[in-house]
Backbone bond lengths (Angstrom), bond angles and torsions (degrees), N, CA, C in turn:
res aa  C-N    CA-C-N  psi(-1)  N-CA   C-N-CA  omega(-1)  CA-C   N-CA-C  phi
1 X - - - 1.505 - - 1.520 108.41 -
2 X 1.347 114.33 87.53 1.489 119.15 -175.48 1.500 112.18 -72.42
3 X 1.343 113.39 155.42 1.453 119.94 -179.19 1.557 107.31 -135.16
4 X 1.374 114.20 140.54 1.446 118.23 -179.23 1.553 109.37 -116.65
5 X 1.253 115.57 135.46 1.437 123.36 176.50 1.596 110.94 -103.61
6 X 1.282 112.65 127.54 1.494 113.45 174.43 1.553 104.53 -91.93
7 X 1.337 115.23 130.01 1.413 121.54 -179.66 1.505 108.92 -113.47
8 X 1.286 116.97 121.65 1.453 122.50 -179.07 1.502 112.31 -113.93
9 X 1.386 118.96 167.20 1.450 121.95 177.29 1.564 112.20 71.79
10 X 1.316 118.04 29.07 1.460 120.10 -179.69 1.517 107.46 -81.61
11 X 1.371 119.84 130.02 1.473 118.94 177.92 1.531 110.04 -65.35
12 X 1.353 113.77 150.12 1.442 118.80 -174.38 1.532 114.27 -64.75
13 X 1.305 117.45 -20.26 1.489 119.73 178.04 1.505 114.42 -81.30
14 X 1.386 113.25 -7.65 1.471 118.70 178.90 1.561 112.52 -77.18
15 X 1.293 117.73 153.38 1.429 121.31 177.79 1.564 112.48 -135.42
16 X 1.317 116.66 177.60 1.442 119.59 179.32 1.520 113.13 -58.03
17 X 1.322 116.67 -39.36 1.460 120.43 178.36 1.490 115.62 -58.21
18 X 1.369 115.51 -43.38 1.434 121.83 179.52 1.532 108.92 -64.45
19 X 1.303 116.61 -43.71 1.496 119.04 -179.53 1.488 110.39 -65.19
20 X 1.330 115.54 -37.71 1.472 121.16 178.97 1.554 109.91 -58.04
21 X 1.318 114.28 -45.78 1.518 116.79 179.50 1.506 113.08 -63.01
22 X 1.366 117.74 -35.98 1.414 121.30 179.07 1.505 114.70 -71.68
23 X 1.336 113.73 -38.94 1.490 118.20 -173.82 1.530 114.25 -89.54
24 X 1.320 117.01 -18.77 1.478 119.09 -175.04 1.542 115.68 -70.09
25 X 1.301 115.61 -11.62 1.444 117.50 179.45 1.585 112.28 -75.89
26 X 1.353 113.98 -8.70 1.442 118.86 176.60 1.516 108.65 -101.21
27 X 1.316 121.52 134.48 1.454 123.61 -173.60 1.503 114.45 -66.08
28 X 1.322 115.95 144.27 1.443 122.15 174.06 1.515 115.78 93.42
29 X 1.311 117.40 7.96 1.528 120.56 178.95 1.514 109.84 -62.32
30 X 1.291 114.37 127.01 1.475 121.73 177.91 1.516 111.67 -105.07
31 X 1.296 117.05 -50.20 1.477 120.23 -168.09 1.500 112.96 -156.64
32 X 1.330 116.80 148.20 1.437 123.69 175.16 1.527 106.22 -126.47
33 X 1.303 118.54 126.27 1.450 121.84 -177.69 1.501 110.57 -135.97
34 X 1.296 115.30 121.64 1.429 120.62 172.88 1.538 111.81 -69.54
35 X 1.356 116.49 143.70 1.506 117.99 177.33 1.566 105.67 -85.93
36 X 1.383 113.15 114.04 1.463 115.58 -178.62 1.542 112.66 -69.69
37 X 1.283 116.11 -20.92 1.497 118.09 -177.65 1.498 113.71 -89.08
38 X 1.320 119.04 -22.47 1.429 123.94 -178.22 1.535 111.87 -123.44
39 X 1.331 115.57 119.57 1.514 117.32 179.75 1.520 109.63 -70.23
40 X 1.320 115.80 142.40 1.428 121.30 176.32 1.480 116.37 80.29
41 X 1.390 118.04 11.42 1.506 121.26 -176.74 1.523 104.53 -124.07
42 X 1.327 111.74 140.06 1.506 118.60 169.69 1.516 108.49 -142.42
43 X 1.326 111.88 166.52 1.498 121.29 178.80 1.465 109.95 -123.15
44 X 1.320 117.20 126.04 1.475 125.04 -178.85 1.495 109.20 -113.44
45 X 1.319 116.77 122.05 1.480 119.23 -176.09 1.504 110.26 -106.33
46 X 1.280 118.49 132.95 1.467 125.14 172.74 1.487 108.39 -116.05
47 X 1.382 118.33 153.73 1.489 120.01 -178.00 1.475 111.13 -88.14
48 X 1.383 116.90 2.81 1.528 117.91 175.91 1.487 108.21 -152.99
49 X 1.339 114.77 159.64 1.467 118.89 177.42 1.427 114.54 -69.98
50 X 1.292 120.83 -30.05 1.472 123.57 -177.35 1.537 109.70 -60.55
51 X 1.357 114.94 -48.81 1.474 119.91 179.18 1.481 113.05 -62.15
52 X 1.277 116.07 -42.20 1.485 122.09 178.20 1.460 112.27 -63.43
53 X 1.353 116.42 -42.38 1.448 119.94 178.23 1.549 112.43 -66.86
54 X 1.340 115.64 -37.99 1.477 120.81 178.93 1.508 109.29 -65.52
55 X 1.388 119.88 -39.84 1.410 124.64 177.19 1.450 112.45 -61.41
56 X 1.350 116.83 -45.82 1.463 121.14 -178.47 1.583 107.29 -66.90
57 X 1.245 118.29 -43.69 1.440 120.17 178.94 1.482 114.41 -62.25
58 X 1.338 116.54 -37.38 1.435 121.26 -179.29 1.481 118.33 -85.39
59 X 1.352 115.65 -20.78 1.459 119.98 -172.98 1.492 113.86 -120.07
60 X 1.358 118.56 -0.30 1.491 117.93 176.07 1.533 111.39 -59.83
61 X 1.283 114.94 124.41 1.452 121.01 179.01 1.621 113.34 80.90
62 X 1.340 114.74 6.66 1.461 120.75 177.18 1.599 108.37 -63.79
63 X 1.326 112.22 137.75 1.483 117.65 -177.61 1.548 108.61 -102.05
64 X 1.327 115.87 115.24 1.386 122.76 -177.36 1.587 111.87 -99.95
65 X 1.315 115.09 96.55 1.458 121.12 176.64 1.542 114.74 70.08
66 X 1.299 118.96 -5.93 1.460 122.71 176.79 1.470 112.71 -141.41
67 X 1.381 117.80 -171.33 1.427 117.84 179.03 1.527 111.44 -96.56
68 X 1.384 114.47 12.09 1.481 121.29 179.45 1.545 110.85 -85.07
69 X 1.372 120.93 110.17 1.505 117.91 178.42 1.520 109.28 -71.34
70 X 1.381 115.31 136.85 1.405 120.76 176.45 1.536 111.11 -70.86
71 X 1.315 117.01 147.66 1.467 121.42 177.90 1.525 106.70 -114.78
72 X 1.354 116.67 121.11 1.467 119.77 -174.48 1.554 107.75 -114.83
73 X 1.312 115.26 133.70 1.430 123.33 -179.84 1.542 108.69 -129.55
74 X 1.309 120.76 128.71 1.406 122.06 173.94 1.518 107.34 -83.66
75 X 1.315 115.34 129.97 1.468 118.79 -175.58 1.559 111.13 -99.79
76 X 1.290 116.90 152.70 1.516 119.86 -176.94 1.540 108.52 -79.26
């Protein structure tokens, strides 16, 4: 039962590799994909809800290379 997190407020100098490093400490990470149509947005997929919830709990408001806090939302 996979879960996707929408990540907003990503600085433009960030890339998928940086996000991978941040999100991989939570179990079940499958994929990180930047939204090519929307700047500052990425989608992080976990293979279970527990991992996705842990990531949101641990990284909500995390600042990636700037003073902009990331906004994480679990999608249905």
